[in-house]
N, C-alpha and C positions, 0 to 999 in steps of 0.2 A: 253849474255848479256859485253860488252869491256870496260873495264875499262881509262877512257880519260885521267888521273891523271897529264900521262904525256905531255898533252895539256896543251899549257899557252892563248889559244885563244877558240873561241867557236868551236865547229863541235859535227857536229852530224848524226848517223851511223842506219841506215833501219833495220829493226828486222832480214831480212834476209842477214845481213853483214856476211861475214867469207872470213877467210885470205886466199890467193893462191901466196904459195910459185914456182907454174910453171910459173909466168906469163913472159912470155920473150920478149914482144914488146909492147909499149907503145903511143895512138895517143895523142898529143897536140892540139884543138882549138888554133887560134892565137889571135886575138884581144878580150881583156877581159879575157883572160886566164895566157896569155902570156906578151903578148904589149898593152898596152895604151896609144899611140900614136895617138891611132884615139878616145881616150877616148872625149868623147863629142859627139859621133858621133848620138847618137838618137838625141837629141835637134836639128840637124841639118835637121835630116829628118823628124822629126814633125812638126820645123816652115815651111820647105818647104812644107809638106801636108794639113797644116789647111792655109797655102798662097792660096793653088792650088781647098780645098773642098767646093766642091757648099754647104751649109748651109741648113739644115731643116728651119723650124720657128720654131718650140717649142725646136731649139739642142742650146742648152749653149757652150759656149766654151770650158769649162772642160769637160762636155760631149763627146763631139767631139773630147777633148784632150785625154781621155781615154780610148778612143774607137778604134783610130788611133795607141797609145802607147800599146793595147795589141795587135795588127795586128803584129806592126813593133816585137815585142818583143813574139809572137808567131812564128814568122818566123827567129829569132836569130838562126843563124849560119848554113842556104841556104846561097846560092849565094842573091846578094845583088839584082839580079833583080825578083825573088819570091817577095818580100817585094814591088817591084811598080809593078809590074801584082796583089798584093791585092789591090793595090791599083787603080789602074783603073779599079779595079771593083769598090769600094763604089764609083766612081764615077759616075760609067755609073749607079749604083745603084737608085743613086738618079736623074740623065735623066742629068747629063753633060755628055761633048764632051770632051771624051781622047785621046790623043797622044798615040805612041807608047809607052808599056814599058821602055826601050831601051832610049828614049828621059830622061824622067825619071831620071830615070840612071844617066845618063851622068851629067845632071845637078844639083841633089845630088853631083854626085861627085867634081864636080868643085865647090859648095859652103864646102864639106867639106874640099878638099883642101886648099880651102882659111885659112877655119881655122886653119889646121895645117901646114901650111907651115914653118911657124917659129922655129915649132918643130924640122920639117925633114932637113930645116938648120943649125939647133945650133946644132945637131946630124952629119953632115957633118964636118962640119968646128970645132968638136973639144969642142965647148963654154957648149954645155948640155950632160951630163953621159948618156951613155944609163940606167943604171940600174933606174936611174930615171920614165924611160919609160918603167921598167919591175913590173909587179905582185912583190909585198913583197915577199921577199923569191925566186923569180922564179931561178934565177942563181943555189943554193945549191940544188932546188928540181933537173935540170939537174943536175948538176954535179953527184949528191947521185948515181943518171940513170944510168949516165953511167959507176962509178965504179963498176957497180951490171952486167953491161955487156949485158944490153937490147937495142932489137934495139928502136929506137925513132922515130917518125912522126908526121912530121906536116900536117895540113889541116886547111883551112880558106872559109868562105864562099864572100873573099875580092878576087880580082884578083889577080892571080899569078904573076904578075910582083911586083905586089907592096908587094904582102907578101917576095917574095925575099930582096925586097932594103929594106924594114921595118928591116924582120929579121939578113940582115948584118949590120943597122946601129944600132942595137940592141946585136951587136955582139952577136948571139945562132944562126946562121944558122951552125957553123962548128959542133951541137950537130947534127943535122938532115941530111950533107950530102947531098943528091942525092931524100931525103927524102921528099920535101917541094912541096906542092901540094897545089892548092887555084882555086878562077873561071875562069871558059872559057869563050870566047865570045860566042863559042856555049852552052849554061848551058847545053844540057843536055848528056856534053859527061864528066859531073864534078860533083860528091854531095861526101858526106861523109861516103855513104852509099857501096859507088864505092869504095873507096881510100880503108875502111874496108874489104870489101869481096877483095880488090887485098890482104891485108896485108896475111889475112888468107891464100888465095887460093895458092902466090908466094911463102910461106914459110910454107905452109902445114903443119899450126899450127890450133889449135881448137881455137874457139871462149874463151873459160874460159880462155887461153894462153893473152886475151890481157888487157889492161889498157888503160881508157882513162880521159884524163880531158879534162872537156869543162862550160863555162858558158850560153849554148842554148840550145833551146828542143834538137835541130838535133843529136847532136853526144851523148847528155845522151842516147835518144832513141835508134838510131843504133846500139850503144853498147850494147842498154841490149838484144836490137833482136837477136844480133848475139852470146851472152854467155857470153859477158865480162864484166870486171866491172865497175864501171863508177863514177867519182867523179865528184859533182858537185861543182862547183867553185863559190859561189854565192856573183860577187866583187861587190863592193861599188870603181868602175873605179874613182870617181871625188876622192875620200877619201885615196889614196890608206896609206897603211901604218898603219891605226888606227883600223883594225881586225874588222870592222862591216860588218854582213853581209847586201847586198840588198835583204830587204825582198821580191821584185816579186821576183827575181831569186831563192832563197831562196825553197819559195813556190810553183812556178812550177817547177821546175826543180826535188825538191822531188818529184810530182805529175805526173811525168814520168818515175819515177822508179831508181832516183840514187841511190848508193847506202854507199852516205855518201855527207856530203856538210861540206865546208871550206869556209872560206871567202878572202883565200888568202892562203899564202905556209909558215908561219912562223912557225909552226907546220912542215914542208916537213919528217922533219927528224923520229921524232915521227908517222907520216900517213905511212911511207915508211914500215916501223920496220910492223905495223899493217897489212900493203896489206902485205907486203911478209912472215908474220908469221915467222920473225927474235928472 
């Protein structure tokens, strides 16, 4: 059992957690784990899906919304196209006619871009501060890890050009250098599992030397499958800085094997000391 006395905010550890002083490589998810530029993305996706979903006679609005939310969040961390593929299956099972998943993806991105345009422009002009769109305490954690000399990687289900653009706007791209990866047009050529396998093979390290932070199923599952240590960031993206966990993320990410769950990085120094066994 580990003492959480040094933590100011909530934290939960799995029964199997143990420090790993040998960690040498650290992988971060992007949206919801570091960046909040796309906060509200799920609301945009659900609204579009509800608009286009054929309804069953006995189905309430609340039931349809919950089904779609569960579908979306189960794919969270994967490339956006997978959420669109799942949605086309929902339409088909209800007897509806579908478009190609790529059409739905492009329409979703059009709607999302409209929602976040003022954020991007404000950051470009310097009218908005980058740290306002970083999860609370994130920059301090990145600095701490850089001082430790570990290699940092960024992998996102968002299209790669957008990840590069937004990492630069947030002034965090320099922490990762060339190790920034995102979704590709040919979705079969990118996955977080592939990134993890590449980290291990190119650096000739064991999975036990990998640490990952993420707010989605995929990076947690893939990290644990590789033998790494997984920190679930159950971020409440709409209420950054309040230190409360999103309960949906909290429950689901513990359920897929996360070694610990935090709401943000307010206790980043204490968290890293515990992980590295300082």
